[in-house]
N, C-alpha and C positions, 0 to 999 in steps of 0.2 A: 500213825494211827491205823491206816489202811493195811499196813504190813501185818498187823495182828489178826491172825486168821480165825481166832476163836469166835464163837457165837454168843458167848456170855459177856459180862461186863468188861469193858476195856477203856483205857485212858492213857494219857501221856503225862509224865512227870519229868519235865525238862529243865535242868538247871543251866542257866546261861552263864557259864564261867569256864575259864581255862584252869585246869587242875594240874599241879606239878607235884611230883613225889617229894616228900619232906618239906612242903610249903603249906603251912596251916592257913585255913581260910575262915573268914567270919561269915557264917551262913545268914546272919541278919542283913548282910549287904548283897547277897546273891539273889538275882531274880529267879523266881520259880514260875515257869510257864506251864500252865495246865490245860489239858483238853480231855473231854470225855464225851461219850455219845449221849449220856442222859444226865439230868440234873443231880440225881442222887450220887452217881459215881463222881461227878465233878465236886460235889460237896465233900465226899470222902477224901479225894485228893487234896482239896483245900484245907481240910482239918489236919491232914498229915503234914502238908507244907507249913502251915502256921505253927506246928509243934516244933519245927526246927529253923524257921526263918520268918520273915515278915513281908517281903516284897513279892506279892502274888499277882500274876497276870493271867488272864484267860486268853490264850493264843491258839488259833486254829492251825491246822496242818500247813496250809499255804502261807500263813503269816510266819510260822516257825521256819519254813524253808527260806523265806526272805530275811528273817532275823539272823539265821545262821550265816548266810552270805555276807550280810552287813557286819557280823561279828568277825568273819575272816578278814575283812578290810580293816576294822579298827583294832584288831588284836594281832593276828598272824602276819599280815602285811606290814603293820607298824613295827612289829618286832623285827621283821626282816630289814626294815630301814635302819633300825638300831644296829643290826649286824653289819650293814654296809658302813654306817658311821664309825663303828668300832674298828672295822678293817682299815678304813682311811686313817683313823687316829693311830692305830698300831703301826701301819706302814710308815708313818711320819713321826713316830715316837712321841705322840701326844697322848697323855692319859685320857681314856674314855670318860673318866669321872668328871672331867671338865664340862662335858655335855649334860651331865645328870641334872643340874639345876634347871637347864633349859627344857629338858624332857618333863620334869615335874611341873614347871610353869605352864607348859603347853597343855598337859593333861588337866591341870587345875582350871585353866582358863575356860575350857568348854563346859565347866559346871555353871558359869554365869553368862557366857556368851554362846551363841550358836557356832558350830564349826566354821560356817561361812564368815561370820563376823570376826572370828579369831584368826583367820588366815592372814599371814604376813609373808614377807620375803620377796626376792627378786621377780618371781613369776607373777605374783599379785601386783607388783609395781610396774611390771613389764620393763624391767631393768635389763635391757639386752646386753649391755656392756658386762655386767656381773655374770649373767647367764653364760655368755661366751667364755669368760675367764674361768668359770667353774667347769665347763665342758672340757676345757684344755687340760684340766687337772685330773680327769677321770679316765679309768680304763674303759674298754669298749662296752662291756655289760653295764657298768655304772652310767655311762653316757646314755645308753638306750633308756634306762629307767628314769634318769634325770629328765630327758627330753619328753618322755611320755607323761610323767607327772606334771612337768611344767606346762605342757600343752593342755592337760586336763584342768589345771588351775586356771589358766588363761581363758579356756573355753567353757568355764563353769556354766552349766545350764544349756549349752549348745551341743549338738551332735559332734562327736569326734571324727 
């Protein structure tokens, strides 16, 4: 919002979604995050948003920054984890599609549970035997990521 140098009406119309070429999206499911300097401009943005979608949120600039970094974690970083999983599957001639029901279940689960309540796995159980077995199977970069994520899960709510 502050990057807009004009002195007239200004606002932000921010769609929180990852867009891919040739992938259709349902605008009724996309959050529209709106911000304006005055009520009239905010109402104008809201009218426009409601004409193409239904999930309207009034989000200020600081909240939008925080929302964007949260979105990087839940979207971009998660997708990178899928890439690592696919690499491991490909390397060992296991079809990645075997993991797809698990991916879908995990995504569906957080609709009814908090991400914290939905967390499972060896890090959550502090299953050191399984963690060490997994580390022995991974390359150097994968080990670093596995250790960091494991530590984060185990220290949830504590300083790392």
